[in-house]
N, CA, C and O atoms as a MOPAC input file, in Angstrom:
PM7 MOZYME 1SCF
protein

 N      0.84800 1    -1.15500 1    -0.05400 1
 C      0.00800 1     0.05800 1     0.02900 1
 C      1.01700 1     1.16800 1    -0.04600 1
 O      2.23000 1     1.06600 1     0.13400 1
 N      0.26900 1     2.33500 1    -0.36600 1
 C      1.03200 1     3.52100 1    -0.51400 1
 C      0.99400 1     4.15500 1     0.79900 1
 O      0.11700 1     3.90400 1     1.62600 1
 N      2.09400 1     5.10600 1     1.01500 1
 C      2.13700 1     5.79500 1     2.31000 1
 C      0.93000 1     6.71200 1     2.63900 1
 O      0.62800 1     7.03300 1     3.78900 1
 N      0.25500 1     7.11300 1     1.50200 1
 C     -0.86200 1     8.04500 1     1.81200 1
 C     -2.04200 1     7.22100 1     2.35100 1
 O     -2.71500 1     7.66000 1     3.28400 1
 N     -2.31200 1     6.00800 1     1.76900 1
 C     -3.24800 1     5.06100 1     2.22200 1
 C     -3.14400 1     4.68300 1     3.70200 1
 O     -4.08100 1     4.59100 1     4.49500 1
 N     -1.73600 1     4.46500 1     3.95500 1
 C     -1.42700 1     4.08500 1     5.31700 1
 C     -1.77500 1     5.19600 1     6.30100 1
 O     -2.30600 1     4.95700 1     7.38500 1
 N     -1.46400 1     6.38900 1     5.89500 1
 C     -1.68800 1     7.54200 1     6.77600 1
 C     -3.21100 1     7.72300 1     7.02700 1
 O     -3.62500 1     7.99000 1     8.15600 1
 N     -4.02400 1     7.57600 1     5.98300 1
 C     -5.45100 1     7.61100 1     6.07000 1
 C     -6.08500 1     6.55900 1     6.96400 1
 O     -6.98300 1     6.85000 1     7.75300 1
 N     -5.58600 1     5.29600 1     6.82100 1
 C     -5.99100 1     4.12800 1     7.58000 1
 C     -5.71700 1     4.33100 1     9.02100 1
 O     -6.50500 1     3.96800 1     9.89400 1
 N     -4.53800 1     4.94200 1     9.26600 1
 C     -4.18800 1     5.06900 1    10.81400 1
 C     -5.07600 1     6.26900 1    11.37000 1
 O     -5.49700 1     6.22600 1    12.52500 1
 N     -5.33300 1     7.27400 1    10.57800 1
 C     -6.22500 1     8.37000 1    11.05000 1
 C     -7.50900 1     7.91000 1    11.23400 1
 O     -8.05500 1     8.24300 1    12.28600 1
 N     -8.16600 1     7.17000 1    10.39900 1
 C     -9.48400 1     6.58600 1    10.49000 1
 C     -9.47900 1     5.64700 1    11.67300 1
 O    -10.51700 1     5.57100 1    12.33000 1
 N     -8.46000 1     4.94400 1    12.01100 1
 C     -8.55600 1     4.11000 1    13.06900 1
 C     -8.48400 1     4.73600 1    14.41400 1
 O     -8.86600 1     4.15400 1    15.42900 1
 N     -7.95900 1     6.00000 1    14.39900 1
 C     -7.67600 1     6.74500 1    15.67500 1
 C     -9.07500 1     7.60400 1    15.97900 1
 O     -9.29800 1     8.01100 1    17.12000 1
 N     -9.93300 1     7.83400 1    14.96000 1
 C    -11.00900 1     8.67600 1    15.15600 1
 C    -11.98400 1     8.27700 1    16.18600 1
 O    -12.44200 1     9.11400 1    16.96400 1
 N    -12.36700 1     6.87000 1    16.23100 1
 C    -13.45500 1     6.71400 1    17.27900 1
 C    -12.68000 1     6.99400 1    18.72700 1
 O    -13.24100 1     7.65000 1    19.60400 1
 N    -11.47900 1     6.49900 1    18.88700 1
 C    -10.86700 1     6.72700 1    20.27000 1
 C    -10.77700 1     8.26700 1    20.58800 1
 O    -11.05400 1     8.67200 1    21.71700 1
 N    -10.39900 1     9.09600 1    19.60900 1
 C    -10.35900 1    10.49200 1    19.84400 1
 C    -11.74000 1    10.98100 1    20.10900 1
 O    -11.86500 1    11.80700 1    21.01300 1
 N    -12.78100 1    10.59700 1    19.46100 1
 C    -14.23700 1    10.95400 1    19.73900 1
 C    -14.68400 1    10.64300 1    21.10400 1
 O    -15.40500 1    11.42700 1    21.72200 1
 N    -14.23100 1     9.38600 1    21.65500 1
 C    -14.60500 1     8.96300 1    22.88300 1
 C    -13.98400 1     9.87900 1    23.88100 1
 O    -14.68000 1    10.36700 1    24.77000 1
 N    -12.69300 1    10.14100 1    23.78000 1
 C    -11.95800 1    11.06900 1    24.77700 1
 C    -12.53200 1    12.35500 1    24.75700 1
 O    -12.66900 1    12.96000 1    25.82000 1
 N    -12.94500 1    12.93300 1    23.51100 1
 C    -13.48000 1    14.23000 1    23.44900 1
 C    -14.82300 1    14.24800 1    24.17900 1
 O    -15.07300 1    15.24300 1    24.85900 1
 N    -15.72400 1    13.24500 1    24.11100 1
 C    -16.98100 1    13.04200 1    24.69500 1
 C    -16.83100 1    12.97300 1    26.24200 1
 O    -17.59500 1    13.60600 1    26.97000 1
 N    -15.85600 1    12.21300 1    26.71400 1
 C    -15.57100 1    12.08800 1    28.12300 1
 C    -15.22300 1    13.43700 1    28.77300 1
 O    -15.68800 1    13.75600 1    29.86700 1
 N    -14.27800 1    14.32500 1    27.97200 1
 C    -13.98500 1    15.58400 1    28.52300 1
 C    -15.11200 1    16.52000 1    28.48000 1
 O    -15.32600 1    17.20400 1    29.48000 1
 N    -15.87900 1    16.63800 1    27.41800 1
 C    -16.89900 1    17.59600 1    27.29400 1
 C    -18.13500 1    17.20700 1    28.01000 1
 O    -18.98100 1    18.08300 1    28.18800 1
 N    -18.36800 1    15.89400 1    28.48400 1
 C    -19.66200 1    15.55800 1    29.08700 1
 C    -20.07300 1    16.38800 1    30.16100 1
 O    -21.24500 1    16.75700 1    30.08300 1
 N    -19.30100 1    16.85800 1    31.33000 1
 C    -19.78100 1    17.61700 1    32.34600 1
 C    -20.18200 1    18.99300 1    31.85000 1
 O    -21.09000 1    19.59300 1    32.42500 1
 N    -19.57900 1    19.50000 1    30.85600 1
 C    -19.97700 1    20.91600 1    30.45600 1
 C    -21.24000 1    20.74600 1    29.70500 1
 O    -22.05600 1    21.66500 1    29.76300 1
 N    -21.49700 1    19.73000 1    29.03500 1
 C    -22.77600 1    19.60300 1    28.29100 1
 C    -24.02600 1    19.13400 1    29.20400 1
 O    -25.19600 1    19.30500 1    28.86200 1
 N    -23.64900 1    18.55900 1    30.33200 1
 C    -24.78700 1    18.10200 1    31.18300 1
 C    -25.09600 1    19.17400 1    32.16600 1
 O    -26.24600 1    19.25700 1    32.59700 1
 N    -24.17800 1    20.00000 1    32.55800 1
 C    -24.46300 1    21.11600 1    33.52100 1
 C    -25.59400 1    22.04200 1    33.25300 1
 O    -26.35200 1    22.30100 1    34.18700 1
 N    -25.79000 1    22.55900 1    32.10600 1
 C    -27.04900 1    23.44600 1    31.90700 1
 C    -28.27900 1    22.67300 1    32.09300 1
 O    -29.26000 1    23.31400 1    32.47000 1
 N    -28.41000 1    21.40300 1    31.89700 1
 C    -29.65200 1    20.58700 1    32.07900 1
 C    -29.99000 1    20.31000 1    33.46200 1
 O    -31.14300 1    20.07600 1    33.82500 1
 N    -28.98200 1    20.33600 1    34.23300 1
 C    -28.98100 1    20.11700 1    35.72900 1
 C    -29.32300 1    21.30100 1    36.41800 1
 O    -29.86600 1    21.23200 1    37.52100 1
 N    -29.06000 1    22.37500 1    35.88200 1
 C    -29.45100 1    23.66100 1    36.64200 1
 C    -30.88400 1    24.13000 1    36.25300 1
 O    -31.05600 1    25.17700 1    35.62900 1
 N    -31.90300 1    23.32300 1    36.64000 1
 C    -33.22600 1    23.50400 1    36.24500 1
 C    -33.91400 1    24.54600 1    37.06500 1
 O    -34.71500 1    25.28200 1    36.48800 1
 N    -33.70500 1    24.69000 1    38.29900 1
 C    -34.34100 1    25.64000 1    39.13300 1
 C    -33.38500 1    26.41900 1    39.78700 1
 O    -32.25300 1    26.00600 1    40.04100 1
 N    -33.85300 1    27.67600 1    40.10400 1
 C    -32.90700 1    28.56600 1    40.86300 1
 C    -32.92900 1    28.19900 1    42.40000 1
 O    -32.00600 1    28.62700 1    43.09400 1
 N    -33.82900 1    27.50700 1    42.92000 1
 C    -33.99100 1    27.19300 1    44.33300 1
 C    -32.93700 1    26.15600 1    44.84200 1
 O    -32.64300 1    26.04100 1    46.03200 1
 N    -32.40200 1    25.42100 1    43.84000 1
 C    -31.44200 1    24.29900 1    44.20000 1
 C    -30.16900 1    24.84700 1    44.31900 1
 O    -29.56600 1    25.22700 1    43.31500 1
 N    -29.62100 1    24.94400 1    45.60500 1
 C    -28.14200 1    25.65900 1    45.77100 1
 C    -27.49400 1    24.85400 1    46.90200 1
 O    -27.92700 1    24.82600 1    48.05400 1
 N    -26.42900 1    24.21100 1    46.46500 1
 C    -25.67000 1    23.47300 1    47.50400 1
 C    -24.54600 1    24.31400 1    47.94300 1
 O    -23.74200 1    24.78000 1    47.13600 1
 N    -24.47300 1    24.52900 1    49.31000 1
 C    -23.32500 1    25.22700 1    49.73300 1
 C    -22.65400 1    24.35300 1    50.81700 1
 O    -23.25100 1    23.50500 1    51.48000 1
 N    -21.33100 1    24.66300 1    50.91900 1
 C    -20.43300 1    24.07700 1    52.06600 1
 C    -20.87100 1    24.76100 1    53.32900 1
 O    -21.33400 1    25.90100 1    53.32000 1
 N    -20.71000 1    24.01100 1    54.46500 1
 C    -21.08600 1    24.58400 1    55.78600 1
 C    -19.89400 1    25.73200 1    56.20800 1
 O    -18.71400 1    25.50600 1    55.94000 1
 N    -20.21200 1    26.66800 1    56.72200 1
 C    -19.31400 1    27.67000 1    57.03000 1
 C    -18.32300 1    27.30500 1    58.15400 1
 O    -18.69200 1    26.69400 1    59.15700 1
 N    -17.00300 1    27.71700 1    57.94300 1
 C    -16.11900 1    27.27700 1    58.96800 1
 C    -16.17200 1    28.25100 1    60.20900 1
 O    -16.44000 1    29.44900 1    60.11400 1
 N    -15.91100 1    27.65200 1    61.27100 1
 C    -15.86200 1    28.49200 1    62.37200 1
 C    -14.61200 1    29.35500 1    62.56400 1
 O    -13.49500 1    28.87300 1    62.37500 1
 N    -14.79200 1    30.62700 1    62.93800 1
 C    -13.57700 1    31.48300 1    62.97600 1
 C    -13.01200 1    31.22300 1    64.35400 1
 O    -13.72000 1    31.13200 1    65.35700 1
 N    -11.64500 1    31.10300 1    64.34600 1
 C    -10.86800 1    30.70800 1    65.49600 1
 C     -9.89100 1    31.77100 1    65.82700 1
 O     -9.10900 1    31.54900 1    66.75200 1
 N     -9.83300 1    32.91400 1    65.18300 1
 C     -9.00700 1    34.03700 1    65.34400 1
 C     -8.97300 1    34.43400 1    66.75600 1
 O     -7.92200 1    34.51200 1    67.39100 1
 N    -10.23200 1    34.70500 1    67.28100 1
 C    -10.46400 1    35.32300 1    68.77600 1
 C     -9.65800 1    34.62000 1    69.75300 1
 O     -9.12800 1    35.22800 1    70.68300 1
 N     -9.52300 1    33.21200 1    69.57000 1
 C     -8.86300 1    32.41200 1    70.69200 1
 C     -7.39700 1    32.71500 1    70.57200 1
 O     -6.80400 1    32.86800 1    71.63900 1
 N     -6.75300 1    32.82200 1    69.52900 1
 C     -5.45900 1    33.26600 1    69.42300 1
 C     -5.02300 1    34.59800 1    69.91500 1
 O     -3.88100 1    34.78500 1    70.33500 1
 N     -5.94300 1    35.53600 1    69.86400 1
 C     -5.72000 1    36.88600 1    70.52200 1
 C     -5.85500 1    36.88700 1    71.82400 1
 O     -5.10700 1    37.58000 1    72.51400 1
 N     -6.86400 1    36.08500 1    72.38800 1
 C     -6.89100 1    36.01900 1    73.84300 1
 C     -5.73900 1    35.23100 1    74.42500 1
 O     -5.25500 1    35.60500 1    75.49400 1
 N     -5.29100 1    34.22600 1    73.83300 1
 C     -4.08700 1    33.49600 1    74.25900 1
 C     -2.87600 1    34.36100 1    74.37200 1
 O     -2.14000 1    34.34300 1    75.35900 1
 N     -2.70100 1    35.10700 1    73.34500 1
 C     -1.35800 1    36.05600 1    73.18300 1
 C     -1.56700 1    37.09400 1    74.31600 1
 O     -0.58700 1    37.40900 1    74.99100 1
 N     -2.70600 1    37.61300 1    74.55500 1
 C     -2.77800 1    38.73300 1    75.50000 1
 C     -2.76900 1    38.04200 1    76.96300 1
 O     -2.25700 1    38.73400 1    77.84200 1
 N     -3.17400 1    37.00600 1    77.27700 1
 C     -3.10900 1    36.27400 1    78.59100 1
 C     -1.42200 1    35.99700 1    78.86400 1
 O     -0.92200 1    36.09300 1    79.98500 1
 N     -0.79600 1    35.70400 1    77.86200 1
 C      0.64700 1    35.23900 1    78.14400 1
 C      1.43200 1    36.54300 1    78.38200 1
 O      2.48000 1    36.53100 1    79.02700 1
 N      0.89000 1    37.71300 1    77.83200 1
 C      1.66200 1    38.87500 1    78.15500 1
 C      1.47000 1    39.43200 1    79.54400 1
 O      2.38200 1    39.95100 1    80.18800 1
 N      0.26400 1    39.29700 1    79.95600 1
 C     -0.17400 1    39.94000 1    81.27700 1
 C      0.43400 1    39.18800 1    82.33200 1
 O      0.23800 1    39.50200 1    83.50600 1

């Protein structure tokens, strides 16, 4: 076979694999708009407790 036919054959054999990888990468971006159905659904992480005041009190007690 000629080199051109070999190149075309290799390219065509890689196309399904490349399409699968592209689909796996793009799937979250394609699905996200359909999941954002209502504005009421909001998932938030719990707020972290602030612990800065304890450090200030500890330092001030050590100085006194």
